[in-house]
N, C-alpha and C positions, 0 to 999 in steps of 0.2 A: 475675282470676278471682273475687276477692272482690266486686268491683263487679257482676259478672254472677251473683252468689250461687251460683257453682259450689263455692266454699269458704266455710264459715261465717265471719262477720266476726270472731268471737272467737278464731279459729285464727291463731296467729302462725307465719308461714313465714320461715325463715332459711336462706340458702344458706351452707353451711360445707364445709370440706375441699375447696374448689375448686382443682383442680390447675392450672387455667388461670392463677391468680394467680401461681403459681411460675414458669410459663412466661413470663408477661408480665414478671415481675420480672427473670428472667435475661436476657430480651431487652433490657429497658431498661438493665440494668447493662452489658451488652456494648456497646450502641450508645453510651451515655454514655462508656464507657471508650475507645471508638474516637475520639470527639470530643476527649476529654482528651488522649489520646496524640497526636492530630493537632496540637493546640495546643502541646503540649510540644515536639514535633519542629519546628514552625514557630518557636517561641521560640528554640531553640538554634541553628537555622540563621541567624536574624537577626544573631546576634553574629559570625558568620563571613562572611556574604555580604551583609549589609544587608537591609533590609525587602523591597525589590522582588524581589531574587533569591530570597530565602527563600520568598516567597509563591508564586512560580510553580514553585519546586521542590516545595513542599508540595502544590501543586495536582496533582502527579503521583499523589498518593494517591487522590483521588476519580476521577481520569481512569483510573487503572489498574483500579480496582474496576469502573468503568463498562465498560471494554473487556473485563474478565474476565466480566462478565455476558453480553456478547455471545457468549462461548464456552460458555454454559451447556448448549446442546444437546450439545456434546461431553461435558460432565460427565454428562449423562443417559445417554449411551451407556456411559461407563466404569462408572458406578455400577450401571446396569441398571434404574433407576427415576427418575422426575422428582426433581430436586434442589430441595428446599424451602429457605427461608431459616431453617433450624434453628440452634440455638445453636452447633453445631460449625462450620457454615459461617461464622457471624459471628465465631467465634474465629479461624478461618483468615484472615479479612480483618484481624482485629486482630493476629494473629501476623505477617502480612505487612506491617503498617503501617510498621514500621521498616525492613523489608528492601526493600520496593518503592521506597523513596526512595533506596536506595543507588546505583542506576544513575543516577538523575537528579542526585544529589549529585556524582558523579564527573564527569558530562558538564558540568554547569553550573559546577562549581568549576574545571574545566580551561578552560572558555570564559572564565570570570572572570579566570583567571591570564594567559591569552594576550591577552585584551582589554586588560589592563593600563591600566585607566582611560582607554580611548579612544585609546591610542597605536597600536593596530592596529584596523582596521575590524571592526565587530561581525560582519558577514557572513563575512569571512575567518576570524575567531576561532572562530565557531561551527563552520565546516567543518573547520578544523584540529583543534579540540578533539574533535569527534566522531570524526574519522578516527584521531586519535592513540590514543584509549582504546577504540575499537570492539572490537578483538580481546580485550584483557584483560577488558573488561566482559562481552562475550559469553561468554568462558570462565568468568568468575566466576559469572554467572547460571546457566550450564549446570551448574557444580559445585554451586551451591546447589540446583538442581532435582534433581540426581542422587540424593541420599539419599531423596527422596520417591517415586521410581518403584518401588523394591522394596516400599514400604508398600502399593502398589496390589494386591499379591498376598496381603494379610493375609486369612486364612480365618476362618471361624466367626462367631459372634455379635459378638465383639469387633471383628473385622475389618470387618463390615458397619456397626458403630457408628462406627468411627474412619475409614472410607475417605473421608469427606467432607473431612477435614483435608488429606491429600496431594493430592486432586483439586483443591480450591480453591486451594491454594498453588501448584501447578503452573500453573494457569490465570492466577492473579494475577501471579506472577513473570514469566511469559511476556508478559503484557500490559504489565508495567512496563518491559520491554525495548523494546517498541514505542513506548511513551510517551517513554522517555528519548531515543531516537535519531530520532524523527520529530516529536513534539509539542514537547518541551523546547527543541530548537534553534530552532524557530519562535518560541517564547516569548522566548528569549534575544535573537534578532534584533529582536523587536518591543518588548521592554521593558527590556533591559539598558542602563543608562546609567552614565556615569562617577560614581564615588562619592568622597566626601570633603567636608570642610567647605566648600571653595571652590565645590562644585557644588550645594550644598544651598540650598533656599529658606529665607527667614526663618521662624522658628517661628510667627509670627502669620499666615503666608500662608494657612494652612488656613481662617481665618475669612473670607477673601475669595473662597473657592470657592463656586460656586453649589450644588454637591451637598451641602456641609456644612449649609447652612441648609435645603435641601430635605429632608434626612434628619430634621432637628429638626422641621420643619413637619409632614411626614407622620407622624412619630412621635407628635406631639401629637394629630393628627386620628385616628389609629388608636386611641389610648387613649380619646379621647372617644367613639369609635364602639363601644368595648367590645372591640376587638381588641388587648388589652394585650400579647400575645406579640410581634406584628409591630412595634407601636409602640415598646416598650422595646428591641427588637433594633436598630432604626434609631438610637435615641438612644445605645445602648451602642457602636455602631460609631463614632459621633462622639467618644465619650469615649476609645475606644482610640486614635483619631488624635491627640487631645490628649496622651494618655499617651506615645505614641511620640515626639511632637515635643518635649515638655518634660522627659521623664524618661529614656526608653529611649535616645534618640539620644545623649545625653552618655555613658551607660554603654557603649554600643556603640563610640563613638569611643575611650574609655579602653581598652576590651578590644582593639580592632583596632590601636591605635597603640602601646600599651605592654605589655599583658599577653601578647598572642599573639606578637609578635616576641621578647619576653623568653623565653617558653616554647620557641619554636623554636630560639633561640640556645643555651639550656641543653641542649636535646635534641641539637643538633649537637656541643656540647662532650662530652656523654656518649658519643656514638657515636665520636668521635675518641679518647676514652680507652679505650673497650672494644675497638675494632678494632686493637689493637696487640699484637704478640707472641702469647703463649699465652693471653691473656685470653679470646678467643672460645671456645677449647677448654675451658677451665676452667668457663666459664659454662654451656656445653652439658652437661658432666659433672654440674655441680651441679643442673641441671634434671632430668636423668635420675635423680639420687638423690632429688629432691623427689617424684617419682611414688610410690615405695614408702612414703615418709614420709607423704604425704597419704592414701594408702590405709590405712595403719596408724592414722592419726588418725581416719579415718572409721569403721573397724571398732571402735576404742576408744570412740568416741562412741555407737555402737549406735543410730543413728536409727531411729525407727519406720518400718516398710516395709510399708504396706498394699498390697493389689493395686490397688484403685481408691481415690482419695481420698474421705474422708467428713468432714463437719463437724457443726455443730449440726443436730439433726433438725428438720424442719418437721412431721413426724408421728411419734408414738410409738404402737406397737401392743402390746397385751397379748393374746396368743393363749391360749385355754383349750381343753384337750382332756380330756374326761371319758371313762370307759370306754364302749365302744360299747354301745348299747342304753339309755344313760341318757336319761330322759325330758326333754322340753323344760323342764318345770317345775323339775326338779332342776338342770339346767344354768343356767337363768335365776336360780335362787336363789344359785348360786355366783358367777355373773357380778355380781350385785348386791353381794355381799361384796367382790369385787375392785374394783368401781366405787367403793365407799365408801373403800377404801384409796387409790385414785388421788386422790380428792378431798381426803383427809386430807393426802397428800404435797404436793399443789398448794397447799393452804392457802386461806384466805379471800381473800387479795390476788390470787390467780391463778385465781379461779373465772371461768368464761365469763360475759361481760357486764359484769364489774366494770371500772371505768375504770383503765387502766394495766396490766391483766392481759395476760400474754403468751400466754394460752390462748384460742383462739377458740371451741373446742367440745370436748365429751367425748361420744362416741357409742358406744353398746353394741349389738352384734348377737348374737342367739342363733339358731343353726341356719342362718338365711338370711344369705348373704354373710359368714359367719364363718370361712371357710377361710383358711389361710395361703397366700400366693401361691406358695410353694415346693411346695405339695402339688398334685399333678396332678389329684386328685379334687376337682372343684368342685361336687359335688352337695350338696343340702341335708341336713345331718346334725344330728340332735337333740343330739348330745354335744359340739358345738363352740360356742365363744363367742369374741367379739372385742370389745375396747375400743379405740377410736381417739381419741387425744388430738391435736387439731390446734392447732398454735401459729401465732401471727400472723406476718406477714412479718418478715424480719430487721431492717429499718430501724425497725419499730414496737416492737421489744423493748427499746429504750433501753439497750443494752449488756448486758442480761441473757442468760445462756446457757441454752439448753434441754437441753444434754447431761447436766448433773448429774441431771436428773429420771429419765433412763433407768436410772442406777445405783440411784436410790432405789426405782424401780418394781421392779427385779429383787430387791432386798433384801426388799421387802414382799410379793411374790407367792410366799409359801411357806407351808407348814403345812396344806395342804388334802389329806387322804388321797385317793389315787386320781386326783388331778388332775395333768395335765402342763401346765405354764405356761411360756410363753416371752415375752420382751420384746424387741422389735426396733424399728429405725427404718426409714424408707423407704430403699430401695436406690438408690444413685447409679450412673450409667453404665449399660452394657448388662446384661441379665440374666446372672447368673453362678451357678455351682453353690454349694452351701453352703460356708462356710469350712472346716468339718470334714466330711468325707465318706469313710467307710470302706466299701469294697465287698467283699462276700462273694459269690463266684460259684462255680457248679458245675453238675452235671447232676442230682443227686438233691435234690429240694426239702427233704425231711425232714432230710437231713444238713446242708444249708445253714442251715435254720432253727435246728437245734440249735447249730451253730457260732456263728451270729449271736447267739443267746440267751446262750451261754456267754461270748462276747466282750464283750457289753454288760455282763454282770455283772462281768467282770474290769475293764472300764474304769470301772465305777461304784465298784468297790472301790479302784482306784488312780486317783483323780481328779486331773486336771490343772487347775491354776488358770487361769481364763479361759474354760473350756468351760462353756457355759450349761446345756444340757439335751440329753443324748444320747437320741435316739429313733430307732426303725426307721421306714423309709419305708412299711412295710406292717404290718398288725396280724396277729400270729400266733395270737391268741386271740379271733377275731371270733365272738361268740355267734351261734348259728344254730338255727332251728327247722326240723327236717326232717320232712316228712310222708311216711312210707313206705307205699306202696300194696300191699295184698295182691292181686296181679294175678289169681291163680286165683279168689279170692272175687269180685273185681270182674267178671271175665269170666262167672262163673256167674250173676251178677245182671244181666248185659247191659250193664255199664258199661265204658268205655275210660278209660285214664289221661288222655287229652286232655280228656274231659268233666269229670273230677274236677278237673283243673288249671284249666280254664276257669271252673268254678263258683267255685273258691276265689279266683281272680284277680278275677272280677266282684265278689265279696263284699268283698274288701279294697281293690282299686284302682278298681273301677267299670267300667262298660261303657256305651258310647253306644247308647241304644235308640231314640232319636228326636230330632227337632229341632223347635224352636218358632220361628215367624217372627213378628216384630213390625215391620211395614213392611219397610224394607230390612235391618233387623237380624235376625240369626239366632242362636239360642241352642241349645246342645247340652243334651240331657236325659241325665244320667248315672244309672245304676241301680247302687246298692251298699248294703251294710249300714249301719245306724246306727253312729255313732262308738263307742258302748259295746260293741256286739256285734262289730264288726270288730277291735277291739283285745283281745278276750277269746278265748283259744284254745279254751276249752270250748264257747263258743257257736258258733265256726267248725266245730268237729268234730261238733257236734250238728246242724249245718245239713243239711237234707234236699235231696237232688238229685232233682228231678222230671224224668222222661224217659219216652219210649216204648220199651218193649222190642220190638225188631223181630222177635224169635223168636216171641213170643206175641201181639204187637200191643197189649198192655195198657199203661196208664199206671202207672208205678211211682214210689214215693217211698222213696229209700234214704238213711239218714243217713250222713255221711262216715265217722264212727267205726266203722261196721260193715265198711268195706272198707279202712281206713287207720289207722295208728297214728302217734303223735307222738314224736319223739326230740329231746331238747335236747342239742345238741353244740356244739363249738367248731371253727372252721376258719380258714384264712388269709383275710385281706381281699382278696387278689389275688396274682397271680404276675407279676413283672416280668422282662423279659429284656433283656440287653445283649450285643451281638455273639453272638447265638444261645445265650447262657448264662443260666440262671436266676440272678437276683441279688437280694440283700437289702442295702440300704444303711443304715448307721448314721450319722445326720446330727446336726449341732448347729450352733448359732450361737455366736459368741464375743462376750465383753463388750467387747473392744477390737479392732477390725479390723486395727490395725497389728501386733498380736501373733500374727496367723494363722500365719506361718512358724515362729515359736518354739513355738507350741502344737502344730502338726503334727509338729515334730521331737520334742517330748516324747512325743506319742502314738505315734510310730513305735517308740520304745524299749519302750513298754508292749505294743504289738502284737507286737513281736519276742519279748518275754518270754512272751506268751501262746502264740505258735507253738511255742516251745521246750518249754513245759510241757504242751501239749495234743496228743493224738494225733488229727490231722485226716485225713480221707480224702484219697487221692491226687489226686482231681479237684477239690478245693476250693482256691480261691485267695483270699487276703486282701490287698488293696492299698488305699493311700490315693489317692483321686482328688479330685474337686471343685475348689475354688478353687486348691489347691496344685498340682494337675495343670495347670490352665489357666495358672497363673502360670509354671510351668516351660516349657510350650509357648510362651507369649508371649515369655519371655526368650530361648528358642531361636530363635524367628522374628526377634526384634529383633537378635540376634547375627548371624544369617545376612544380614539386611538391611544391617547395618552393614558387613559384609565386602563384600557386593555393591556398596554405595555407594562404598566405598573403591576397589574395582577400576574402577568407572565413572569416578570422579573421576581416578584415576591415568591412565586412557586419555585423558581429555580434556586433562590437563596435558601428557602426552607429545606429543599432537598439537599443542598450542599452543607449547611450548618446544622441541620437537624435541630433547629431552634426557631422560636418565634420572635424573640427579642432582637437577635442580631440582624435579621433581615430589615427590621425597622431602623436600625442604626444606619445601614447602607442606604435605604430608601430616603432617609432624611437628607442625604447628600443632594438628592435631586431637588428637594424643596429649597435647600440653601443655595444650590447653583443658580436657581431662578432669581434669587436675590442679586447675584452677580450680573445676570442679564438685565434686570431692571436698573441696577445702579449704573451699568455701562451705558445704556441708552439715555438714562437721565443726565449723566455727566456730559456725554458727547452731543446729545440732541440729534442724532442721526435718524434718518427715515427708517421706519419700521414696516417693511412690506409684510402684509398679513400672512401670506402663504409661506414666505421664506423664514420668517421668525417662528411661525408655528412648527414647521418641519425641523428647524434648528433646535427648538426646545425638546421635541420628541427625540431627535438624534442625540442631544446632549444627555438625556436621561440614561441612555445606555452606556455612554462614554464615561461619565463621572464616577460611576459606581465600581468600575473595574479596580481602581486603586484602593477603594474602601474594602473590597473583597480580599485583596492581597494583604492588606494590613491586618484585618480581623483574623484571617486564616492563620497568619504567622503568629499573631498574639496567642491564639488558641494552642498552637504548636509549642510555643515557649512555655505556656502554663503546663502543658503536658510533660515538659522536661523538668518541671519543678519550680519554675519562677512564680513569684507572687503576682497577683493581678496588676498592681501598679507598675512593678518593675518589668513585667512582660510587655505591657503597653508601651513603656518607654523604650525598651530595647527593640521591639518590633518596629516602632517608628524610626529609630535611628538606623536600623539595618535596611529597612525598605524605603528610606527616603530617596535613595538614588533611583531605583526603578520608577517610583512615583513621580519624581521630578522629571526624569527622562521622558516618560510617556506623555506627561502634560506638555513639556516643551516641544516634543516631536509633533504632537497634534497641532499645537499653536503655530509653530514655525511652518508646518506643512500648509496651513490655511492662510497665513499672513500675507504671502505674495498676492493671493487672489483678493484678500480683504482690502488691500490698499491699491491693487491694480499695478503691481510692479512687473514690468515686462522687459525682457531681453530677447532680441532676435539672435539665437545662437548660430543659426545658419549664416546669417550676414556677418556675425562676429568672426567666425572662422574663415569664411570665404573672402570677405572684403575688409576685415579688421574694423568693422563698424557695428557695434552692438545694438544701435538704435534703441537706447534705453528711454522708456517713457512710463509715466504713472497714470493710470486711468484706463479707459476703454469700455467696450460694451459688456464684457464679461464681469467686470467688477460691479457694474450697475446691477446686473441681474443676480449674481451670486454673492455680492458683498454682504447684504443683510444676513444671509444664512451663515456666512463665515464669521462675521462679528458676533452673532448670537452665541456661537459655540466658543469663540475666543473669550468673550466676557464671562460666560459660565465656567469655563475651564480655569481661568485665572483665579476666580473666587473659590471654586471648589478645590483647587490645589491646596490652598491654605486651610480650608476646612478639613480636608482629608488628613493633613498632618497634625492638626490641633484638635478638631472637634471629634474625629473618629475615636482617638484614644480616650478623650474625655467622656464621650457617650458610652464607650465600652466600660470604663470604670464605674460610671453612674449606674449602668444596667446591672453590673455584678454586685454593686453595693445594695441595690434595691431588690434583687431577685428574691432572696429569702423572706425579708419583711413584707414584700408585696404579696407573696404567696400566702403568708399568714394573714395578711390584711384582707385579701379577697377570698381566701379559702380555695383557691384553684391555681394550677400552674399555667392556665391559658390566659392569664391576665395580660400577656403581651398583645393579645388581639385588640385590646383597647387602643393600641397604637394607631389603628385605622382612623381614630378620631382626630389625629394630628394635634394642633394646639388645644383643642377642646379636652384632650386627655387630662391636662393639668387642672382645668376647671372642674372636671369630674372628680379628680383626686381631692381637691379642696372641699367639694360638697360632701364626699364620703368621710373626710376627716371631721367635718362639722357634725355629721350625723353621729359618729362615734363619740364625739365630745358631749352631745346632748344626751346620749344613752349612758353616759358615765363610764364608758369602757375605755381602757387604756389601749393604745396602739403600740404593738411591739415593733421597734425600728431596728432590730438586729443586734441589740446589746446582749451580751452574755449574762445569764442569771448568776447572782452571787452564790457561791458554794456555802452551804451550812453544815457544820459538823454535828454529829450525834452526841447527845448528852450521855 
């Protein structure tokens, strides 16, 4: 535009506050995290399965994603709109990264075990392996999917925001099942070869391969042609081959030949020690006691609990509201004062344009685009001002945090009489109500206004720390100029009220009287008073209205002040209704979002105190709504979803095991995994974002039971082969420890990069040999709590699966017959719904039997008596 002289050449145009940068950054972070997670999963699989097997197991990730994309039309129907590749969809793929390889791991590991280094033909091994684990894997995937179906019914803005997560996970996990049982067995038949030192090629055999030198040759050619990314990638692949042959191969052999067998033998010894006598029972009692202990530790730690997670701001906003009617010039002068304070806090080192500054720009608005987004009134208002501080992207801040500037801005924005000043950062997640929102509702607006005014004064007198600035959502003292028309006088002069109103409107706002055409362009001609006259009430009242009196036919000129008078009054800025009730809301932001529940609890006491001391009309109600109400509704929905998920999972498990006791063994894993979540947050003290932790616990419910299903199903199979209960539990644990360990590690490693915010720019790494590694970012702030919830639960549930599932299996089998005799029914397992209270009930029933003088048969064999 400057070349075409549309803009003067001395005008500097800078694009700032670009929201697309944040979107692009989040997208790149998630894509890079998916790649990092994929590499970590591949790396861990190599140690257990070898390079070849690990590679085609890891290939199930992109294949599952590809198949799930084929199902996107189904997602469009569920969501009700076209599903775009937004950052929630990307996270769903990342979330599923570790989960979708679970099915492939179980199938390939079982194939690898039956194949036994070529002792059984690979075709037969693949068929037997897939058939052996089909039912448990199908049931495990179904139980993993079950918790996400209730989330499809999530209502409201939050539900519309989060619905992409369950939809994409359902599609991706369904696709992983198809890949595991159709594509992975084909890969196994095609690529699985015997492993071991005797089957390996010499280390230098790679240098004799044609593709090795082809990669180097094309890599050099691409670099010379300027395609550095492709060229360096080909060379990097060759370097990885050398690394695997000369470094990783020896480490893998050491792990497979010494470390893994040693670990499995120690695990077997541990099981043999635990599954003796009363030890399984004491272990179970100890875990039940650990639940209240972990909950008490979490309560004592008092972790921050924000509704949605928030981190370092990318934008800081200073909102100014002067009394209504304040001139633009006056508002501008106050904004300049606040702007100088902002620059003083930022300092010379962080001024926009300075090298190393974390501030991209500081922009001030007066009247135009100065509204707070929470305000529904988006009109241009001369009494409003806004200062926007835009920070550079996270990776360019070099470790400097932008959060402390918010507190400094809040401290500095005081001392201006008549000005209401608020400091906020950009909102994360879906649009939510204000953190503090007190709703006064009733029928009579004057009574509501008085109650709201008195309550605001009471809250101002009894201030709660953390509340930023209490304001009403409407103005009760909106200045107004009222022109009262003397109707009798006007009619006597031959004027109507419509004529007077139209003349005043034309003078102040203008009226289109004609149009001017210039070629194809058309310009409106507006008629109105000069600026000085239309802003002077005396000139407007002295304005003469020229009209024809239809009674006499004469042309008359009547000044407005001869038929009207001016009144200066105050009125309300508007009337809002909610559920057919007139309402006034007192709202405020908070200095720390994690303290919102604490602040609302403190405000409730003050509001109750106000109600007890104030005589309010019977029709007026005062209640706290806003974010606290949304949080309560969300927790209620997540609780119902959790119960629904448990019922669906229980139904699936009953159908699979044809039993009532075994499903409770598996469901107990969910209970114990929550202990891991409590302990993890209690130890680390990390922030527990309500929505993310809730969704994480529901997702965890489906994940942790997959391994329990696998273990119990194989124990049943070994018992069918003739093993005794204890030995079957031991051998099942020993044989299934590898898939259990692999699935847990794959999920944890898939989520770990996002949990800590580990980022590598792979494009820059191959193009410029600069990986731009950094830890943190916007994605880890938003998705970190969900990731850590699942990681904490999985770490704890992994040990529970390997130790507690065999123990509970043995306990259930020991008690099955005596409990049937004790209760007189085989449906005794239904009492498992009572959870810990089951044991209290058992104690009561034992006491009743004791009082009745009846013996309780505990499964001992009756002594044989010979005939005389």
